[in-house]
KEKE-3310 file (N, C-alpha, C; in steps of 0.2 Angstrom, whole numbers, plus 5000, padded with zeros to 4 digits):
npx = (4877:4865:4857:4845:4840:4833:4834:4825:4822:4833:4833:4823:4829:4839:4832:4826:4833:4842:4834:4837:4844:4861:4875:4879:4869:4863:4871:4872:4857:4854:4863:4855:4847:4856:4861:4861:4865:4873:4890:4906:4919:4933:4929:4931:4938:4953:4972:4988:4991:4981:4966:4957:4940:4926:4915:4899:4892:4877:4875:4882:4896:4912:4921:4927:4921:4908:4908:4911:4901:4890:4895:4894:4883:4875:4881:4878:4860:4852:4850:4858:4867:4873:4883:4893:4898:4902:4913:4920:4925:4929:4940:4955:4950:4941:4947:4944:4956:4968:4981:4975:4966:4957:4967:4970:4963:4967:4969:4956:4959:4967:4975:4963:4951:4941:4936:4938:4947:4947:4952:4958:4953:4942:4947:4951:4966:4971:4974:4984:4999:5007:5023:5018:5024:5017:5012:5022:5029:5034:5046:5051:5045:5030:5012:5004:5006:5013:5010:5015:5027:5018:5020:5015:5007:4999:4985:4978:4966:4971:4963:4963:4963:4949:4935:4919:4918:4924:4916:4904:4908:4911:4899:4885:4885:4901:4916:4924:4941:4950:4961:4979:4997:5004:5014:5016:5004:4987:4974:4965:4952:4935:4922:4903:4899:4886:4871:4862:4846:4857:4865:4885:4886:4896:4893:4895:4904:4906:4915:4915:4913:4901:4894:4894:4887:4882:4881:4878:4888:4890:4902:4914:4916:4916:4929:4937:4954:4962:4971:4966:4958:4953:4947:4937:4928:4913:4915:4903)
npy = (4995:4999:5010:5014:5005:4989:4974:4964:4972:4972:4959:4958:4968:4961:4948:4952:4956:4944:4939:4946:4946:4947:4948:4960:4970:4967:4974:4987:4990:4987:4995:5006:5007:5016:5027:5045:5044:5047:5054:5045:5044:5034:5024:5011:5000:4997:4991:4996:4992:4992:4983:4974:4977:4970:4980:4988:4997:5006:5016:5025:5028:5029:5029:5017:5009:5011:4999:4989:4984:4984:4973:4962:4962:4958:4946:4938:4928:4931:4944:4937:4931:4942:4948:4938:4938:4950:4949:4942:4947:4960:4957:4945:4930:4928:4932:4942:4953:4969:4966:4957:4965:4973:4981:4991:4996:4986:4974:4967:4961:4953:4937:4926:4932:4946:4951:4952:4958:4969:4978:4980:4974:4979:4990:4990:4988:4998:5001:5003:4997:4999:4995:4997:4998:4995:5004:5011:5026:5039:5045:5034:5030:5024:5022:5016:5011:4995:4987:4976:4979:4979:4973:4977:4973:4984:4989:5002:5011:5026:5040:5052:5043:5037:5035:5035:5020:5012:5018:5013:4997:4999:4992:4991:4991:4988:4987:5004:5011:5027:5030:5034:5044:5045:5038:5023:5020:5014:5018:5032:5034:5026:5018:5013:5009:5014:5016:5027:5032:5032:5040:5036:5034:5036:5027:5036:5036:5053:5063:5078:5094:5099:5087:5076:5063:5048:5049:5050:5056:5061:5049:5054:5070:5069:5061:5070:5078:5070:5055:5042:5027:5011:4996:4982:4966:4958:4939:4932)
npz = (5088:5084:5077:5068:5067:5071:5075:5068:5058:5049:5047:5038:5026:5024:5020:5011:5000:4997:4986:4974:4959:4955:4965:4961:4961:4970:4981:4977:4977:4994:4999:4997:5009:5016:5016:5015:5029:5045:5042:5052:5060:5067:5073:5077:5087:5092:5093:5094:5106:5112:5116:5102:5097:5091:5082:5081:5070:5064:5065:5060:5047:5042:5026:5021:5031:5031:5016:5024:5028:5022:5010:5021:5025:5014:5012:5023:5030:5037:5051:5064:5058:5052:5063:5062:5048:5046:5055:5047:5035:5040:5047:5045:5040:5046:5065:5077:5078:5080:5070:5061:5057:5042:5037:5026:5008:4999:5006:5003:4995:4997:5006:5012:5000:4999:4986:4968:4959:4946:4941:4929:4919:4917:4916:4902:4895:4900:4913:4925:4934:4953:4960:4978:4994:5008:5022:5023:5027:5017:5024:5034:5043:5050:5045:5052:5067:5072:5063:5049:5035:5021:5004:4991:4973:4964:4953:4946:4937:4929:4931:4920:4909:4909:4901:4892:4889:4897:4910:4905:4907:4922:4936:4942:4962:4962:4970:4974:4975:4978:4971:4976:4975:4988:4996:5004:5004:4997:4995:4996:4996:4997:4990:4982:4967:4960:4947:4940:4929:4918:4922:4931:4946:4961:4976:4993:5008:5013:5019:5020:5026:5022:5016:5024:5028:5021:5003:4986:4973:4957:4949:4938:4939:4954:4951:4948:4948:4952:4956:4950:4949:4961:4954:4961:4963:4967:4967:4954)
capx = (4875:4859:4856:4835:4837:4830:4837:4821:4822:4840:4834:4821:4833:4842:4830:4822:4841:4842:4828:4840:4847:4868:4877:4880:4865:4860:4875:4867:4852:4857:4868:4852:4844:4859:4860:4859:4867:4879:4898:4907:4928:4939:4922:4934:4941:4959:4977:4997:4993:4973:4964:4952:4935:4920:4912:4891:4890:4875:4873:4888:4898:4918:4920:4929:4915:4901:4908:4911:4893:4885:4899:4893:4874:4876:4882:4871:4859:4846:4854:4862:4873:4879:4888:4897:4899:4903:4920:4924:4924:4934:4945:4958:4952:4937:4949:4946:4963:4972:4984:4971:4963:4959:4967:4970:4958:4969:4969:4950:4961:4976:4972:4957:4949:4934:4933:4941:4952:4945:4952:4964:4949:4937:4951:4953:4972:4976:4976:4993:4999:5012:5024:5020:5025:5010:5011:5030:5029:5042:5051:5054:5044:5023:5007:4998:5011:5012:5009:5020:5027:5016:5025:5010:5007:4994:4983:4973:4964:4972:4959:4963:4961:4940:4929:4910:4916:4926:4912:4900:4913:4907:4894:4880:4886:4907:4919:4931:4945:4953:4971:4983:5002:5006:5018:5013:4995:4985:4971:4963:4944:4932:4914:4901:4895:4877:4867:4853:4845:4864:4874:4890:4888:4900:4890:4901:4900:4907:4918:4917:4908:4896:4888:4893:4884:4880:4881:4878:4889:4894:4910:4919:4915:4923:4936:4943:4959:4960:4973:4963:4952:4952:4937:4934:4920:4910:4913:4896)
capy = (5001:4998:5016:5018:4999:4983:4965:4962:4978:4971:4954:4963:4971:4957:4944:4955:4959:4938:4938:4948:4939:4945:4951:4969:4973:4965:4977:4991:4987:4985:5001:5012:5009:5019:5033:5047:5041:5052:5049:5045:5044:5034:5023:5005:5001:4993:4997:4991:4991:4992:4978:4973:4975:4970:4988:4987:5004:5007:5026:5029:5026:5031:5026:5009:5007:5008:4997:4980:4984:4984:4967:4958:4960:4953:4939:4937:4924:4934:4948:4937:4930:4947:4950:4931:4941:4955:4948:4937:4955:4965:4951:4939:4923:4933:4935:4951:4957:4972:4962:4955:4971:4974:4990:4993:4993:4981:4968:4966:4956:4946:4933:4926:4938:4947:4950:4951:4962:4968:4986:4977:4968:4989:4996:4989:4989:5008:5002:5004:4995:5002:4994:5001:4995:4996:5004:5011:5032:5042:5046:5028:5028:5019:5024:5011:5007:4990:4982:4976:4983:4974:4973:4975:4979:4989:4991:5006:5017:5035:5048:5055:5037:5035:5035:5031:5011:5010:5021:5006:4991:4997:4988:4991:4984:4989:4992:5006:5012:5030:5029:5038:5042:5046:5034:5018:5019:5013:5024:5038:5037:5020:5018:5010:5011:5014:5017:5030:5040:5036:5041:5030:5039:5036:5031:5035:5039:5058:5067:5085:5098:5102:5085:5073:5058:5043:5052:5050:5060:5059:5048:5058:5073:5066:5060:5076:5082:5062:5050:5036:5022:5002:4990:4977:4965:4951:4933:4928)
capz = (5088:5075:5073:5068:5063:5073:5073:5062:5052:5049:5043:5032:5022:5020:5014:5001:4995:4994:4980:4968:4954:4954:4971:4959:4960:4980:4987:4978:4986:5001:5000:4995:5013:5022:5011:5022:5036:5045:5045:5058:5059:5070:5075:5078:5094:5094:5094:5093:5114:5113:5112:5097:5099:5084:5083:5076:5072:5059:5067:5057:5044:5036:5019:5023:5041:5026:5013:5028:5033:5015:5009:5028:5025:5007:5016:5026:5028:5042:5058:5069:5052:5048:5064:5058:5044:5047:5057:5041:5030:5040:5046:5039:5043:5056:5073:5079:5081:5076:5066:5056:5052:5033:5035:5019:5004:4995:5008:5001:4986:4999:5008:5012:4999:5000:4984:4964:4957:4940:4940:4922:4915:4914:4910:4893:4894:4901:4915:4926:4939:4953:4968:4986:5002:5013:5028:5026:5025:5014:5028:5034:5045:5046:5044:5056:5073:5076:5060:5046:5028:5015:4996:4981:4967:4964:4948:4945:4929:4926:4929:4910:4905:4911:4896:4892:4888:4905:4913:4904:4910:4928:4938:4948:4966:4962:4976:4971:4977:4974:4970:4978:4976:4993:4997:5008:5003:4990:4990:5000:4998:4995:4988:4976:4961:4959:4942:4941:4923:4912:4924:4933:4951:4968:4982:4999:5017:5012:5029:5019:5029:5018:5017:5030:5026:5014:4998:4978:4968:4949:4947:4934:4945:4960:4951:4946:4953:4959:4951:4945:4951:4958:4955:4967:4962:4970:4961:4952)
cpx = (4870:4857:4846:4836:4835:4834:4830:4821:4828:4839:4830:4824:4835:4839:4829:4830:4844:4840:4831:4844:4854:4868:4878:4876:4860:4864:4869:4861:4849:4860:4861:4847:4850:4861:4859:4861:4874:4886:4899:4914:4928:4931:4926:4936:4945:4964:4983:4994:4985:4970:4959:4945:4930:4916:4907:4889:4884:4870:4880:4891:4906:4917:4922:4924:4912:4903:4908:4905:4891:4888:4896:4885:4872:4877:4878:4865:4850:4851:4857:4870:4876:4882:4894:4901:4903:4912:4924:4925:4929:4940:4949:4958:4946:4940:4950:4951:4964:4977:4979:4965:4964:4960:4967:4964:4960:4971:4964:4952:4967:4970:4966:4950:4940:4929:4938:4943:4950:4946:4955:4956:4943:4943:4953:4961:4975:4974:4982:4992:5008:5015:5023:5023:5019:5014:5019:5029:5035:5049:5052:5049:5034:5017:5002:5003:5011:5009:5012:5022:5026:5019:5017:5008:4999:4991:4979:4973:4966:4965:4959:4961:4951:4936:4925:4913:4918:4920:4908:4900:4910:4900:4894:4884:4896:4908:4925:4936:4948:4958:4974:4989:5007:5009:5016:5009:4993:4978:4968:4957:4939:4924:4909:4901:4887:4876:4863:4853:4852:4866:4878:4890:4891:4894:4894:4901:4908:4907:4920:4910:4901:4888:4889:4890:4885:4879:4879:4881:4891:4901:4916:4920:4918:4930:4943:4945:4963:4962:4970:4960:4956:4944:4941:4926:4917:4911:4904:4894)
cpy = (5003:5004:5016:5008:4993:4978:4965:4965:4972:4965:4954:4962:4964:4951:4945:4954:4949:4938:4941:4944:4938:4951:4958:4971:4970:4973:4986:4993:4989:4992:5007:5013:5011:5027:5039:5048:5045:5048:5052:5041:5039:5029:5015:5007:4997:4998:4992:4990:4993:4985:4975:4972:4974:4973:4985:4992:5005:5016:5028:5029:5030:5025:5019:5004:5003:4999:4990:4978:4980:4974:4962:4959:4959:4947:4937:4934:4930:4942:4943:4934:4936:4950:4942:4934:4947:4955:4946:4944:4957:4961:4947:4934:4925:4931:4941:4950:4965:4973:4960:4959:4970:4981:4996:4989:4987:4977:4965:4959:4951:4939:4934:4932:4937:4947:4947:4958:4962:4973:4983:4978:4976:4991:4995:4990:4997:5008:5003:5002:4998:4997:4997:4995:4998:4997:5010:5019:5034:5042:5040:5027:5025:5023:5022:5008:5001:4985:4983:4980:4979:4977:4973:4981:4981:4989:4996:5009:5023:5036:5048:5046:5034:5036:5034:5025:5011:5013:5015:5000:4993:4994:4990:4987:4985:4991:4998:5010:5018:5030:5033:5038:5042:5039:5030:5017:5017:5016:5029:5040:5027:5020:5014:5013:5011:5016:5019:5033:5039:5037:5037:5036:5035:5037:5031:5035:5046:5061:5074:5087:5098:5096:5079:5068:5055:5047:5049:5056:5055:5056:5054:5065:5073:5065:5064:5078:5075:5056:5044:5031:5014:5000:4986:4975:4961:4947:4931:4924)
cpz = (5082:5075:5075:5067:5073:5070:5067:5058:5048:5044:5037:5025:5020:5016:5008:4997:4992:4987:4975:4967:4956:4963:4969:4963:4967:4981:4986:4979:4992:5004:5001:5003:5018:5017:5014:5027:5039:5043:5051:5061:5067:5077:5077:5083:5092:5093:5094:5104:5117:5112:5109:5098:5094:5087:5079:5075:5067:5060:5063:5053:5043:5030:5019:5031:5032:5020:5018:5029:5026:5013:5015:5026:5018:5007:5017:5029:5034:5050:5061:5064:5051:5053:5062:5054:5043:5050:5050:5034:5034:5045:5047:5044:5050:5063:5070:5082:5077:5071:5062:5052:5043:5034:5029:5012:4999:4998:5009:4995:4991:4999:5010:5008:5001:4994:4977:4964:4951:4935:4932:4918:4914:4911:4903:4891:4895:4905:4918:4932:4944:4959:4973:4989:5007:5019:5029:5023:5018:5018:5032:5042:5046:5050:5051:5061:5074:5072:5053:5041:5024:5009:4994:4979:4966:4957:4948:4939:4930:4925:4922:4906:4907:4904:4897:4891:4895:4910:4911:4908:4919:4927:4942:4958:4966:4967:4973:4977:4974:4975:4973:4979:4983:4993:5005:5009:4999:4988:4997:5001:4996:4996:4986:4973:4961:4951:4941:4934:4917:4917:4932:4940:4958:4974:4988:5003:5016:5020:5023:5024:5027:5017:5022:5031:5021:5008:4990:4973:4961:4950:4942:4936:4949:4961:4950:4950:4958:4955:4947:4953:4954:4959:4957:4965:4965:4963:4960:4957)
residu = (UNK:UNK:UNK:UNK:UNK:UNK:UNK:UNK:UNK:UNK:UNK:UNK:UNK:UNK:UNK:UNK:UNK:UNK:UNK:UNK:UNK:UNK:UNK:UNK:UNK:UNK:UNK:UNK:UNK:UNK:UNK:UNK:UNK:UNK:UNK:UNK:UNK:UNK:UNK:UNK:UNK:UNK:UNK:UNK:UNK:UNK:UNK:UNK:UNK:UNK:UNK:UNK:UNK:UNK:UNK:UNK:UNK:UNK:UNK:UNK:UNK:UNK:UNK:UNK:UNK:UNK:UNK:UNK:UNK:UNK:UNK:UNK:UNK:UNK:UNK:UNK:UNK:UNK:UNK:UNK:UNK:UNK:UNK:UNK:UNK:UNK:UNK:UNK:UNK:UNK:UNK:UNK:UNK:UNK:UNK:UNK:UNK:UNK:UNK:UNK:UNK:UNK:UNK:UNK:UNK:UNK:UNK:UNK:UNK:UNK:UNK:UNK:UNK:UNK:UNK:UNK:UNK:UNK:UNK:UNK:UNK:UNK:UNK:UNK:UNK:UNK:UNK:UNK:UNK:UNK:UNK:UNK:UNK:UNK:UNK:UNK:UNK:UNK:UNK:UNK:UNK:UNK:UNK:UNK:UNK:UNK:UNK:UNK:UNK:UNK:UNK:UNK:UNK:UNK:UNK:UNK:UNK:UNK:UNK:UNK:UNK:UNK:UNK:UNK:UNK:UNK:UNK:UNK:UNK:UNK:UNK:UNK:UNK:UNK:UNK:UNK:UNK:UNK:UNK:UNK:UNK:UNK:UNK:UNK:UNK:UNK:UNK:UNK:UNK:UNK:UNK:UNK:UNK:UNK:UNK:UNK:UNK:UNK:UNK:UNK:UNK:UNK:UNK:UNK:UNK:UNK:UNK:UNK:UNK:UNK:UNK:UNK:UNK:UNK:UNK:UNK:UNK:UNK:UNK:UNK:UNK:UNK:UNK:UNK:UNK:UNK:UNK:UNK:UNK:UNK:UNK:UNK:UNK:UNK:UNK:UNK)
# end
């Protein structure tokens, strides 16, 4: 489902973005085309008892499929390559299978990494680290049945530590995870950074009833009452 886009449209968008100097600026530019796209939950198909299918849906995103699509577009050379790159971004080794899907944000920096973790660098000595057992709830059950529990060290910058120096260290196109204290999860939400008129904005697929689409929000305002953030970046 390409929504309002044709394959020719996508190829033009991809070609135009390829002329931009840096990966981060490419990400910001590509994502401009999808601002106001509707929020859509549970669009992916697959599970422990259901065969995984590659879903291409540009008509609606959740916070994570939005990032999948933008990163796949950034990597692609045309609309046909976009499909291949979406597999590589969404699945470890590009193999379309439920167990290979990158279900957690920090899966993006694990094996066959999509991006690199620059949280500590951006945090300038004010980032914290915590050991998580991803997928295991506090009561011992699983967030996602059919998947193993994965021990992982998570770096995050506490919201109270995010000041003007850290905001200035964020770059357009940085992929952002909103850290969660919940047992067995790394983040509660994802988005990407754009900058406009001196403001640092979080561009994300919002599920809120009053928005329900891809929007830009002031990052610090959004971070109020949130524990912290993770910062991932494409290598130059």
